[in-house]
DRENPA-3360 file (N, C-alpha, C; in nm, 2 decimals, always signed):
BEGIN
1 = MTPPPLHG = +8.35/-15.51/-6.89/+8.31/-15.65/-6.95/+8.41/-15.76/-6.87 ~ +8.39/-15.85/-6.82/+8.50/-15.91/-6.76/+8.59/-15.95/-6.81 ~ +8.69/-15.94/-6.88/+8.77/-16.07/-6.94/+8.85/-16.24/-6.91 ~ +8.79/-16.23/-7.01/+8.80/-16.44/-7.00/+8.85/-16.45/-6.87 ~ +9.02/-16.44/-6.82/+9.10/-16.50/-6.80/+9.05/-16.51/-6.62 ~ +8.97/-16.36/-6.61/+8.93/-16.29/-6.54/+8.78/-16.36/-6.42 ~ +8.74/-16.48/-6.56/+8.56/-16.54/-6.47/+8.67/-16.65/-6.33 ~ +8.73/-16.73/-6.48/+8.84/-16.83/-6.36/+8.89/-16.78/-6.24;
9 = LRFAFGTL = +8.94/-16.68/-6.22/+8.99/-16.66/-6.14/+8.83/-16.56/-5.96 ~ +8.79/-16.47/-5.98/+8.61/-16.52/-5.96/+8.51/-16.62/-5.95 ~ +8.51/-16.75/-6.02/+8.47/-16.92/-5.98/+8.59/-16.94/-5.91 ~ +8.68/-16.91/-5.88/+8.80/-17.01/-5.80/+8.74/-16.95/-5.62 ~ +8.80/-16.81/-5.58/+8.77/-16.68/-5.54/+8.60/-16.71/-5.51 ~ +8.56/-16.71/-5.58/+8.42/-16.68/-5.52/+8.34/-16.86/-5.45 ~ +8.40/-16.98/-5.50/+8.35/-17.03/-5.47/+8.43/-17.14/-5.35 ~ +8.53/-17.10/-5.35/+8.59/-17.14/-5.19/+8.71/-17.05/-5.12;
17 = SVLPVRVE = +8.59/-16.93/-5.14/+8.65/-16.89/-4.97/+8.53/-16.82/-4.93 ~ +8.58/-16.72/-4.84/+8.42/-16.60/-4.88/+8.38/-16.50/-4.88 ~ +8.58/-16.45/-4.91/+8.60/-16.30/-4.97/+8.54/-16.31/-5.09 ~ +8.45/-16.18/-5.09/+8.35/-16.07/-5.13/+8.38/-16.07/-5.32 ~ +8.31/-16.19/-5.38/+8.42/-16.20/-5.51/+8.28/-16.23/-5.58 ~ +8.22/-16.20/-5.68/+8.10/-16.20/-5.74/+8.16/-16.32/-5.89 ~ +8.04/-16.43/-5.87/+8.07/-16.53/-5.98/+8.03/-16.47/-6.10 ~ +8.06/-16.42/-6.22/+7.97/-16.41/-6.31/+7.93/-16.54/-6.40;
25 = RWDRDAAR = +8.01/-16.60/-6.38/+7.96/-16.74/-6.53/+8.05/-16.86/-6.39 ~ +7.89/-16.95/-6.41/+7.85/-17.11/-6.41/+7.90/-17.20/-6.50 ~ +7.93/-17.14/-6.59/+8.06/-17.29/-6.71/+8.12/-17.35/-6.68 ~ +8.15/-17.42/-6.80/+8.23/-17.51/-6.76/+8.38/-17.43/-6.80 ~ +8.39/-17.29/-6.86/+8.51/-17.30/-6.88/+8.55/-17.21/-6.71 ~ +8.47/-17.16/-6.72/+8.44/-17.05/-6.64/+8.50/-17.20/-6.47 ~ +8.41/-17.30/-6.52/+8.50/-17.36/-6.37/+8.62/-17.46/-6.42 ~ +8.66/-17.46/-6.50/+8.79/-17.52/-6.54/+8.92/-17.44/-6.53;
33 = GGMLCAPL = +8.83/-17.28/-6.49/+8.99/-17.16/-6.54/+9.00/-17.18/-6.36 ~ +8.87/-17.19/-6.25/+8.85/-17.18/-6.13/+8.93/-17.27/-6.05 ~ +8.91/-17.44/-6.13/+9.00/-17.49/-6.08/+9.08/-17.50/-6.07 ~ +9.16/-17.50/-6.20/+9.34/-17.41/-6.24/+9.40/-17.33/-6.08 ~ +9.30/-17.27/-6.11/+9.33/-17.17/-6.04/+9.32/-17.13/-5.82 ~ +9.23/-17.24/-5.83/+9.25/-17.34/-5.66/+9.36/-17.29/-5.56 ~ +9.50/-17.29/-5.66/+9.63/-17.29/-5.55/+9.62/-17.17/-5.49 ~ +9.62/-17.06/-5.60/+9.61/-16.90/-5.58/+9.50/-16.89/-5.46;
41 = VGVVLGCA = +9.40/-16.94/-5.45/+9.29/-16.92/-5.34/+9.41/-16.92/-5.25 ~ +9.44/-17.11/-5.26/+9.53/-17.17/-5.10/+9.68/-17.04/-5.06 ~ +9.74/-16.97/-5.18/+9.85/-16.89/-5.13/+9.76/-16.76/-5.05 ~ +9.64/-16.67/-5.08/+9.60/-16.59/-4.96/+9.54/-16.63/-4.87 ~ +9.44/-16.80/-4.86/+9.45/-16.83/-4.72/+9.51/-16.83/-4.65 ~ +9.67/-16.91/-4.69/+9.74/-16.93/-4.60/+9.81/-16.79/-4.57 ~ +9.82/-16.72/-4.71/+9.95/-16.58/-4.59/+9.88/-16.59/-4.55 ~ +9.68/-16.55/-4.50/+9.66/-16.48/-4.39/+9.64/-16.57/-4.28;
49 = AAAVALVL = +9.62/-16.64/-4.26/+9.65/-16.73/-4.19/+9.77/-16.74/-4.07 ~ +9.90/-16.74/-4.21/+10.03/-16.76/-4.14/+10.05/-16.62/-4.09 ~ +9.97/-16.46/-4.16/+9.99/-16.37/-4.06/+9.92/-16.33/-3.94 ~ +9.82/-16.42/-3.92/+9.78/-16.41/-3.78/+9.78/-16.49/-3.64 ~ +9.88/-16.60/-3.70/+9.93/-16.66/-3.65/+10.08/-16.61/-3.56 ~ +10.18/-16.54/-3.67/+10.31/-16.45/-3.67/+10.27/-16.37/-3.49 ~ +10.14/-16.25/-3.60/+10.10/-16.18/-3.45/+10.08/-16.24/-3.31 ~ +10.00/-16.30/-3.31/+9.95/-16.39/-3.18/+10.11/-16.43/-3.13;
57 = LFLGAGPL = +10.26/-16.46/-3.24/+10.31/-16.53/-3.14/+10.48/-16.44/-3.14 ~ +10.45/-16.36/-3.14/+10.51/-16.24/-3.16/+10.46/-16.16/-3.03 ~ +10.30/-16.20/-3.01/+10.28/-16.07/-2.93/+10.30/-16.19/-2.79 ~ +10.35/-16.32/-2.80/+10.42/-16.32/-2.66/+10.32/-16.48/-2.64 ~ +10.18/-16.47/-2.74/+10.08/-16.61/-2.70/+10.14/-16.74/-2.67 ~ +10.23/-16.80/-2.80/+10.29/-16.89/-2.77/+10.29/-16.96/-2.90 ~ +10.32/-17.13/-2.91/+10.33/-17.16/-3.09/+10.12/-17.28/-3.08 ~ +10.12/-17.27/-2.96/+10.00/-17.32/-2.93/+9.87/-17.22/-2.99;
65 = VAAVAAAA = +9.88/-17.14/-2.93/+9.80/-17.09/-2.95/+9.76/-17.10/-3.14 ~ +9.95/-17.01/-3.13/+9.99/-16.95/-3.28/+9.90/-17.06/-3.39 ~ +9.97/-17.17/-3.35/+9.85/-17.33/-3.49/+9.71/-17.37/-3.40 ~ +9.67/-17.34/-3.27/+9.49/-17.31/-3.37/+9.43/-17.19/-3.37 ~ +9.54/-17.05/-3.40/+9.47/-16.95/-3.46/+9.48/-17.00/-3.64 ~ +9.60/-17.06/-3.73/+9.64/-17.11/-3.79/+9.54/-17.19/-3.87 ~ +9.49/-17.28/-3.77/+9.44/-17.36/-3.88/+9.26/-17.29/-3.85 ~ +9.23/-17.23/-3.74/+9.09/-17.13/-3.74/+9.09/-17.07/-3.88;
73 = VPAVLTRG = +9.20/-17.00/-3.92/+9.11/-16.89/-4.05/+9.11/-16.94/-4.13 ~ +9.16/-17.02/-4.18/+9.10/-17.14/-4.28/+8.99/-17.13/-4.31 ~ +8.92/-17.18/-4.17/+8.83/-17.24/-4.14/+8.74/-17.14/-4.14 ~ +8.81/-17.01/-4.09/+8.69/-16.90/-4.10/+8.70/-16.85/-4.25 ~ +8.74/-16.83/-4.27/+8.80/-16.78/-4.46/+8.72/-16.83/-4.56 ~ +8.65/-16.96/-4.52/+8.55/-17.07/-4.61/+8.49/-17.14/-4.55 ~ +8.39/-17.02/-4.48/+8.35/-17.16/-4.38/+8.31/-17.26/-4.27 ~ +8.39/-17.28/-4.29/+8.38/-17.48/-4.31/+8.33/-17.52/-4.42;
81 = LHLDGLAD = +8.37/-17.52/-4.57/+8.33/-17.52/-4.62/+8.42/-17.70/-4.67 ~ +8.54/-17.66/-4.60/+8.60/-17.83/-4.62/+8.55/-17.90/-4.52 ~ +8.56/-17.82/-4.43/+8.56/-17.94/-4.26/+8.45/-18.00/-4.29 ~ +8.33/-17.96/-4.35/+8.19/-17.99/-4.37/+8.23/-18.06/-4.42 ~ +8.28/-18.02/-4.56/+8.25/-18.19/-4.63/+8.37/-18.33/-4.57 ~ +8.45/-18.29/-4.53/+8.54/-18.37/-4.48/+8.43/-18.47/-4.44 ~ +8.38/-18.44/-4.33/+8.21/-18.52/-4.15/+8.15/-18.56/-4.29 ~ +8.13/-18.48/-4.38/+7.99/-18.55/-4.42/+8.03/-18.63/-4.55;
89 = TADGLGSA = +8.18/-18.73/-4.56/+8.24/-18.77/-4.65/+8.24/-18.92/-4.57 ~ +8.29/-18.88/-4.46/+8.33/-18.97/-4.40/+8.19/-19.08/-4.27 ~ +8.10/-18.93/-4.30/+7.98/-19.02/-4.24/+7.91/-19.12/-4.39 ~ +7.94/-19.01/-4.49/+7.91/-19.15/-4.63/+8.04/-19.28/-4.66 ~ +8.12/-19.24/-4.60/+8.20/-19.38/-4.64/+8.21/-19.48/-4.50 ~ +8.20/-19.44/-4.40/+8.13/-19.59/-4.29/+8.01/-19.58/-4.29 ~ +7.92/-19.56/-4.35/+7.81/-19.58/-4.31/+7.80/-19.73/-4.40 ~ +7.88/-19.80/-4.50/+7.91/-19.93/-4.51/+7.82/-19.94/-4.59;
97 = KPAEDALR = +7.72/-19.82/-4.66/+7.56/-19.88/-4.77/+7.61/-19.81/-4.86 ~ +7.50/-19.84/-4.96/+7.48/-19.90/-5.17/+7.54/-19.75/-5.13 ~ +7.60/-19.65/-5.25/+7.66/-19.53/-5.28/+7.54/-19.48/-5.25 ~ +7.43/-19.51/-5.35/+7.31/-19.42/-5.29/+7.26/-19.36/-5.17 ~ +7.23/-19.47/-5.08/+7.20/-19.50/-5.00/+7.33/-19.36/-4.86 ~ +7.42/-19.36/-4.93/+7.52/-19.33/-4.88/+7.59/-19.12/-4.85 ~ +7.52/-19.08/-5.04/+7.48/-19.01/-5.14/+7.36/-18.91/-5.01 ~ +7.29/-19.00/-4.98/+7.15/-18.93/-4.95/+7.21/-18.90/-4.76;
105 = IMKQSDVG = +7.33/-19.03/-4.68/+7.33/-18.97/-4.58/+7.48/-18.88/-4.59 ~ +7.49/-18.82/-4.71/+7.62/-18.68/-4.73/+7.52/-18.58/-4.76 ~ +7.47/-18.60/-4.78/+7.35/-18.44/-4.82/+7.30/-18.38/-4.68 ~ +7.27/-18.49/-4.62/+7.22/-18.47/-4.47/+7.30/-18.34/-4.36 ~ +7.25/-18.26/-4.28/+7.27/-18.11/-4.26/+7.35/-18.19/-4.10 ~ +7.30/-18.28/-4.05/+7.30/-18.30/-3.96/+7.45/-18.38/-3.95 ~ +7.61/-18.40/-3.84/+7.72/-18.51/-3.88/+7.72/-18.62/-3.80 ~ +7.73/-18.73/-3.77/+7.74/-18.86/-3.74/+7.83/-18.87/-3.72;
113 = PFGVITLL = +7.86/-18.97/-3.58/+8.02/-19.00/-3.53/+8.06/-19.04/-3.62 ~ +8.13/-19.04/-3.73/+8.21/-19.09/-3.78/+8.23/-18.96/-3.82 ~ +8.18/-18.87/-3.89/+8.28/-18.74/-3.93/+8.31/-18.64/-3.78 ~ +8.22/-18.65/-3.66/+8.28/-18.59/-3.58/+8.37/-18.63/-3.55 ~ +8.40/-18.76/-3.53/+8.57/-18.86/-3.48/+8.65/-18.78/-3.61 ~ +8.63/-18.77/-3.70/+8.72/-18.78/-3.76/+8.73/-18.64/-3.80 ~ +8.71/-18.54/-3.78/+8.69/-18.37/-3.79/+8.81/-18.36/-3.63 ~ +8.77/-18.44/-3.53/+8.81/-18.41/-3.37/+8.94/-18.47/-3.48;
121 = FVLLAQVA = +9.00/-18.56/-3.51/+9.17/-18.63/-3.53/+9.19/-18.50/-3.58 ~ +9.19/-18.54/-3.71/+9.26/-18.43/-3.82/+9.21/-18.32/-3.80 ~ +9.17/-18.25/-3.67/+9.21/-18.13/-3.62/+9.33/-18.14/-3.54 ~ +9.32/-18.18/-3.39/+9.42/-18.27/-3.39/+9.57/-18.26/-3.40 ~ +9.51/-18.34/-3.48/+9.66/-18.36/-3.61/+9.70/-18.23/-3.67 ~ +9.64/-18.11/-3.73/+9.64/-17.98/-3.76/+9.78/-17.95/-3.63 ~ +9.66/-17.94/-3.56/+9.74/-17.79/-3.46/+9.84/-17.89/-3.39 ~ +9.81/-17.98/-3.37/+9.95/-18.02/-3.31/+10.12/-17.99/-3.36;
129 = AMARLYDD = +10.09/-18.09/-3.56/+10.20/-18.08/-3.63/+10.23/-17.88/-3.64 ~ +10.13/-17.83/-3.64/+10.15/-17.67/-3.69/+10.23/-17.62/-3.52 ~ +10.17/-17.63/-3.44/+10.21/-17.62/-3.29/+10.39/-17.64/-3.26 ~ +10.44/-17.80/-3.34/+10.56/-17.80/-3.34/+10.66/-17.75/-3.42 ~ +10.59/-17.71/-3.50/+10.68/-17.63/-3.67/+10.73/-17.45/-3.58 ~ +10.59/-17.39/-3.55/+10.60/-17.29/-3.47/+10.65/-17.30/-3.35 ~ +10.73/-17.34/-3.28/+10.83/-17.39/-3.16/+10.88/-17.36/-3.25 ~ +10.96/-17.48/-3.34/+11.11/-17.49/-3.40/+11.16/-17.29/-3.44;
137 = SWARGALA = +11.02/-17.26/-3.49/+11.11/-17.12/-3.52/+10.98/-17.05/-3.60 ~ +10.94/-16.94/-3.63/+10.84/-16.86/-3.67/+10.87/-16.84/-3.80 ~ +10.98/-16.86/-3.86/+10.99/-16.90/-4.05/+10.93/-17.02/-4.12 ~ +10.92/-17.19/-4.00/+10.87/-17.29/-4.04/+10.72/-17.29/-4.01 ~ +10.69/-17.20/-3.94/+10.57/-17.21/-3.89/+10.48/-17.16/-4.03 ~ +10.54/-17.06/-4.06/+10.45/-16.96/-4.12/+10.46/-17.04/-4.33 ~ +10.59/-17.09/-4.32/+10.59/-17.20/-4.44/+10.52/-17.29/-4.46 ~ +10.51/-17.35/-4.31/+10.41/-17.49/-4.35/+10.29/-17.42/-4.39;
145 = TVVAAVAA = +10.21/-17.34/-4.30/+10.09/-17.22/-4.28/+10.04/-17.27/-4.43 ~ +10.08/-17.18/-4.50/+10.09/-17.14/-4.65/+10.07/-17.27/-4.78 ~ +10.16/-17.30/-4.73/+10.22/-17.50/-4.83/+10.05/-17.58/-4.83 ~ +10.05/-17.59/-4.64/+9.91/-17.68/-4.68/+9.77/-17.62/-4.70 ~ +9.78/-17.48/-4.71/+9.67/-17.45/-4.76/+9.71/-17.48/-4.93 ~ +9.79/-17.44/-4.98/+9.77/-17.46/-5.07/+9.82/-17.53/-5.18 ~ +9.85/-17.67/-5.12/+9.85/-17.80/-5.13/+9.72/-17.87/-5.07 ~ +9.64/-17.82/-5.02/+9.47/-17.85/-5.04/+9.41/-17.82/-5.17;
153 = RLALTLAA = +9.42/-17.69/-5.17/+9.37/-17.67/-5.29/+9.42/-17.71/-5.41 ~ +9.53/-17.72/-5.43/+9.57/-17.84/-5.52/+9.55/-17.96/-5.55 ~ +9.55/-17.99/-5.47/+9.45/-18.16/-5.48/+9.26/-18.09/-5.53 ~ +9.22/-18.05/-5.52/+9.16/-17.98/-5.56/+9.12/-17.98/-5.76 ~ +9.28/-17.91/-5.80/+9.27/-17.95/-5.87/+9.27/-18.05/-6.00 ~ +9.40/-18.18/-5.93/+9.40/-18.26/-5.94/+9.28/-18.42/-5.96 ~ +9.19/-18.35/-5.90/+9.10/-18.37/-5.87/+8.95/-18.38/-6.01 ~ +8.98/-18.25/-6.01/+8.92/-18.23/-6.08/+8.92/-18.19/-6.28;
161 = RTGVPPAR = +9.04/-18.34/-6.25/+9.06/-18.40/-6.38/+8.95/-18.45/-6.45 ~ +9.00/-18.41/-6.64/+8.92/-18.48/-6.73/+8.90/-18.67/-6.62 ~ +8.82/-18.77/-6.63/+8.81/-18.89/-6.61/+8.75/-18.95/-6.48 ~ +8.77/-18.85/-6.42/+8.72/-18.82/-6.28/+8.55/-18.82/-6.25 ~ +8.48/-18.87/-6.23/+8.31/-18.92/-6.32/+8.25/-18.78/-6.17 ~ +8.10/-18.75/-6.20/+8.06/-18.68/-6.02/+7.98/-18.79/-5.99 ~ +7.92/-18.77/-5.90/+7.87/-18.89/-5.84/+7.67/-18.82/-5.85 ~ +7.71/-18.73/-5.85/+7.46/-18.65/-5.80/+7.55/-18.54/-5.99;
169 = PEGLGAAV = +7.43/-18.55/-6.10/+7.41/-18.47/-6.13/+7.40/-18.33/-6.17 ~ +7.43/-18.33/-6.01/+7.38/-18.17/-5.98/+7.46/-18.15/-5.84 ~ +7.50/-18.00/-5.86/+7.58/-17.98/-5.69/+7.75/-17.90/-5.73 ~ +7.81/-17.80/-5.64/+7.97/-17.79/-5.70/+8.00/-17.89/-5.81 ~ +8.03/-18.06/-5.73/+8.06/-18.10/-5.77/+8.08/-18.16/-5.89 ~ +7.95/-18.14/-5.96/+7.92/-18.19/-6.06/+7.93/-18.03/-6.18 ~ +8.00/-17.94/-6.07/+8.01/-17.80/-6.19/+8.19/-17.82/-6.23 ~ +8.26/-17.94/-6.12/+8.38/-17.93/-6.12/+8.41/-18.03/-6.16;
177 = AGVVPVRA = +8.34/-18.15/-6.19/+8.38/-18.29/-6.13/+8.44/-18.27/-6.42 ~ +8.57/-18.30/-6.36/+8.63/-18.33/-6.55/+8.60/-18.22/-6.58 ~ +8.65/-18.13/-6.53/+8.70/-17.95/-6.67/+8.83/-17.94/-6.71 ~ +8.90/-17.99/-6.59/+9.03/-17.91/-6.59/+9.14/-18.10/-6.72 ~ +9.18/-18.04/-6.79/+9.27/-18.14/-6.87/+9.36/-18.19/-6.74 ~ +9.41/-18.33/-6.76/+9.53/-18.42/-6.74/+9.65/-18.35/-6.76 ~ +9.69/-18.28/-6.87/+9.84/-18.15/-6.88/+9.80/-18.11/-6.79 ~ +9.71/-17.98/-6.86/+9.71/-17.86/-6.74/+9.69/-17.90/-6.55;
185 = AAGVVLAV = +9.63/-18.03/-6.57/+9.64/-18.10/-6.41/+9.74/-18.06/-6.36 ~ +9.86/-18.16/-6.46/+9.98/-18.26/-6.43/+10.07/-18.12/-6.43 ~ +10.06/-18.01/-6.53/+10.16/-17.87/-6.51/+10.15/-17.80/-6.38 ~ +9.98/-17.76/-6.34/+10.02/-17.70/-6.20/+10.02/-17.77/-6.09 ~ +10.03/-17.88/-6.13/+10.14/-17.92/-5.96/+10.30/-17.95/-6.00 ~ +10.32/-17.95/-6.12/+10.49/-17.91/-6.16/+10.53/-17.79/-6.10 ~ +10.43/-17.74/-6.11/+10.47/-17.59/-6.11/+10.43/-17.55/-5.98 ~ +10.35/-17.60/-5.89/+10.36/-17.59/-5.74/+10.46/-17.65/-5.65;
193 = TAVALTAG = +10.47/-17.74/-5.68/+10.58/-17.83/-5.66/+10.69/-17.76/-5.68 ~ +10.75/-17.69/-5.82/+10.91/-17.60/-5.78/+10.85/-17.49/-5.71 ~ +10.79/-17.40/-5.70/+10.80/-17.30/-5.67/+10.80/-17.35/-5.47 ~ +10.70/-17.42/-5.44/+10.76/-17.46/-5.33/+10.86/-17.50/-5.24 ~ +10.91/-17.60/-5.36/+11.09/-17.58/-5.33/+11.15/-17.52/-5.33 ~ +11.12/-17.40/-5.43/+11.22/-17.29/-5.37/+11.18/-17.26/-5.28 ~ +11.05/-17.23/-5.26/+11.04/-17.11/-5.08/+11.08/-17.18/-4.96 ~ +11.06/-17.32/-4.96/+11.13/-17.45/-4.87/+11.32/-17.44/-4.85;
201 = ALLGADGA = +11.33/-17.34/-4.97/+11.51/-17.31/-4.97/+11.56/-17.24/-4.88 ~ +11.49/-17.11/-4.92/+11.53/-17.00/-4.81/+11.52/-17.05/-4.65 ~ +11.52/-17.19/-4.63/+11.48/-17.24/-4.50/+11.62/-17.38/-4.50 ~ +11.73/-17.37/-4.62/+11.77/-17.49/-4.65/+11.76/-17.60/-4.74 ~ +11.85/-17.62/-4.76/+11.85/-17.74/-4.89/+11.74/-17.88/-4.83 ~ +11.79/-17.88/-4.73/+11.63/-18.01/-4.64/+11.54/-17.94/-4.63 ~ +11.52/-17.77/-4.59/+11.36/-17.76/-4.63/+11.29/-17.76/-4.76 ~ +11.42/-17.71/-4.84/+11.37/-17.73/-4.98/+11.27/-17.84/-5.05;
209 = VRTAVAVL = +11.35/-17.93/-4.98/+11.31/-18.09/-5.02/+11.19/-18.14/-4.93 ~ +11.16/-18.15/-4.81/+11.10/-18.17/-4.73/+10.97/-18.05/-4.78 ~ +10.96/-17.93/-4.83/+10.81/-17.92/-4.92/+10.82/-17.97/-4.97 ~ +10.89/-18.03/-5.09/+10.89/-18.07/-5.20/+10.76/-18.16/-5.18 ~ +10.85/-18.31/-5.18/+10.80/-18.40/-5.03/+10.73/-18.40/-5.01 ~ +10.65/-18.32/-4.89/+10.48/-18.20/-4.83/+10.40/-18.24/-4.92 ~ +10.48/-18.13/-5.09/+10.31/-18.14/-5.13/+10.29/-18.26/-5.24 ~ +10.38/-18.34/-5.24/+10.33/-18.47/-5.31/+10.34/-18.55/-5.25;
217 = AALGCAEL = +10.29/-18.53/-5.06/+10.25/-18.64/-4.99/+10.12/-18.63/-5.02 ~ +10.10/-18.53/-5.03/+9.99/-18.44/-4.95/+9.89/-18.50/-5.07 ~ +9.91/-18.48/-5.21/+9.84/-18.53/-5.35/+9.78/-18.69/-5.38 ~ +9.94/-18.76/-5.28/+9.97/-18.90/-5.32/+9.81/-18.95/-5.19 ~ +9.84/-18.86/-5.03/+9.74/-18.92/-5.00/+9.60/-18.87/-5.04 ~ +9.59/-18.73/-5.12/+9.41/-18.67/-5.15/+9.37/-18.76/-5.24 ~ +9.53/-18.85/-5.34/+9.42/-18.87/-5.47/+9.42/-19.07/-5.41 ~ +9.44/-19.13/-5.32/+9.38/-19.23/-5.26/+9.24/-19.23/-5.23;
225 = LLRHCVRR = +9.22/-19.14/-5.15/+9.08/-19.17/-5.05/+9.01/-19.08/-5.23 ~ +9.04/-19.02/-5.30/+9.01/-19.00/-5.42/+8.90/-19.12/-5.52 ~ +8.99/-19.22/-5.49/+9.01/-19.35/-5.57/+8.91/-19.43/-5.47 ~ +8.90/-19.37/-5.34/+8.90/-19.47/-5.26/+8.65/-19.41/-5.25 ~ +8.65/-19.33/-5.30/+8.53/-19.20/-5.35/+8.50/-19.26/-5.44 ~ +8.55/-19.24/-5.56/+8.48/-19.33/-5.69/+8.43/-19.40/-5.72 ~ +8.54/-19.50/-5.60/+8.48/-19.65/-5.64/+8.31/-19.66/-5.51 ~ +8.36/-19.60/-5.42/+8.21/-19.61/-5.35/+8.12/-19.51/-5.34;
233 = FGGVTGDV = +8.10/-19.42/-5.48/+8.04/-19.29/-5.45/+8.00/-19.37/-5.62 ~ +8.09/-19.41/-5.70/+8.06/-19.37/-5.85/+8.13/-19.26/-5.88 ~ +8.19/-19.16/-5.76/+8.18/-19.00/-5.88/+8.21/-18.97/-5.72 ~ +8.31/-18.82/-5.76/+8.28/-18.76/-5.67/+8.11/-18.61/-5.64 ~ +8.22/-18.54/-5.52/+8.08/-18.45/-5.47/+8.16/-18.37/-5.46 ~ +8.09/-18.16/-5.37/+8.15/-18.05/-5.32/+8.22/-18.16/-5.22 ~ +8.14/-18.29/-5.12/+8.12/-18.33/-4.92/+8.33/-18.37/-5.01 ~ +8.34/-18.46/-5.18/+8.47/-18.54/-5.14/+8.51/-18.39/-5.20;
241 = FGGLAETA = +8.51/-18.35/-5.28/+8.69/-18.27/-5.28/+8.68/-18.17/-5.12 ~ +8.58/-18.13/-5.04/+8.67/-18.08/-4.90/+8.72/-18.17/-4.85 ~ +8.68/-18.31/-4.86/+8.69/-18.44/-4.78/+8.87/-18.41/-4.84 ~ +8.90/-18.48/-4.95/+9.08/-18.43/-5.05/+9.12/-18.33/-5.03 ~ +9.02/-18.19/-5.00/+9.13/-18.05/-4.90/+9.19/-18.10/-4.80 ~ +9.13/-18.15/-4.69/+9.12/-18.11/-4.50/+9.28/-18.20/-4.52 ~ +9.22/-18.34/-4.60/+9.32/-18.46/-4.61/+9.50/-18.42/-4.70 ~ +9.47/-18.30/-4.73/+9.60/-18.29/-4.86/+9.68/-18.16/-4.78;
249 = ATTALVVL = +9.59/-18.06/-4.67/+9.60/-17.97/-4.57/+9.69/-18.04/-4.47 ~ +9.58/-18.16/-4.39/+9.73/-18.26/-4.26/+9.81/-18.37/-4.32 ~ +9.78/-18.40/-4.41/+9.91/-18.46/-4.47/+10.06/-18.39/-4.46 ~ +10.11/-18.28/-4.58/+10.17/-18.15/-4.60/+10.25/-18.14/-4.47 ~ +10.10/-18.06/-4.35/+10.20/-18.09/-4.20/+10.24/-18.12/-4.14 ~ +10.21/-18.24/-4.14/+10.28/-18.35/-4.05/+10.41/-18.40/-4.11 ~ +10.42/-18.36/-4.28/+10.54/-18.49/-4.26/+10.62/-18.33/-4.25 ~ +10.59/-18.16/-4.29/+10.61/-18.08/-4.25/+10.74/-18.03/-4.11;
257 = SLG = +10.65/-18.14/-4.06/+10.67/-18.18/-3.84/+10.79/-18.26/-3.87 ~ +10.80/-18.35/-3.91/+10.90/-18.44/-3.88/+11.06/-18.44/-3.88 ~ +11.12/-18.48/-3.84/+11.24/-18.42/-3.81/+11.24/-18.30/-3.76;
% end
């Protein structure tokens, strides 16, 4: 029998990645544990992306190719789940229609013009930022890749806190909305920020500050999008969670590439 703490890990990896992990429980307790463990999924995906990028870099592919790989690996390991959510959220917000109509647009399988444009610029920003980082040094590029992946999933933990309502009564958004106590979410944010600061310190004092600021800036931008979506749609959906993750990742990468 699976110990209770492992149900949260199974939920996190089973819903946020394509790794062969079977989700045994879909109740609120498992969802709570899963959202609290979400940053760990970011660690695994970020390390995988950084490893592929470094192999290409050391084989002489160049920083741009390494950056493309670093952006592509998380997309592959999530079946593009977050990118799809970002596109759907952009279509819903860009439609300027009432909440019910906007949610219906988001649920459609096709991608509209707002989604295409948003995906284009977000991916360009991610690749450009990582190309700058890998061109500077392999260590900065690898660290940024992992930090961005972790910050993206940390934004999900924070968005699943108590008080954030679901926009629909069904779907992944409804399953995880409001499951994480505020204090628990804040504790995970503090823990991840502290670990990021420590990891950044390996690149010097400036690296420590920059890494911590990148995490907090990522959460800040994701929080702005979250609040706008709650006002606009009446709550969160699985697509909104995907949009939050990509927003956080992109923000972290841009901040880390500055200077």
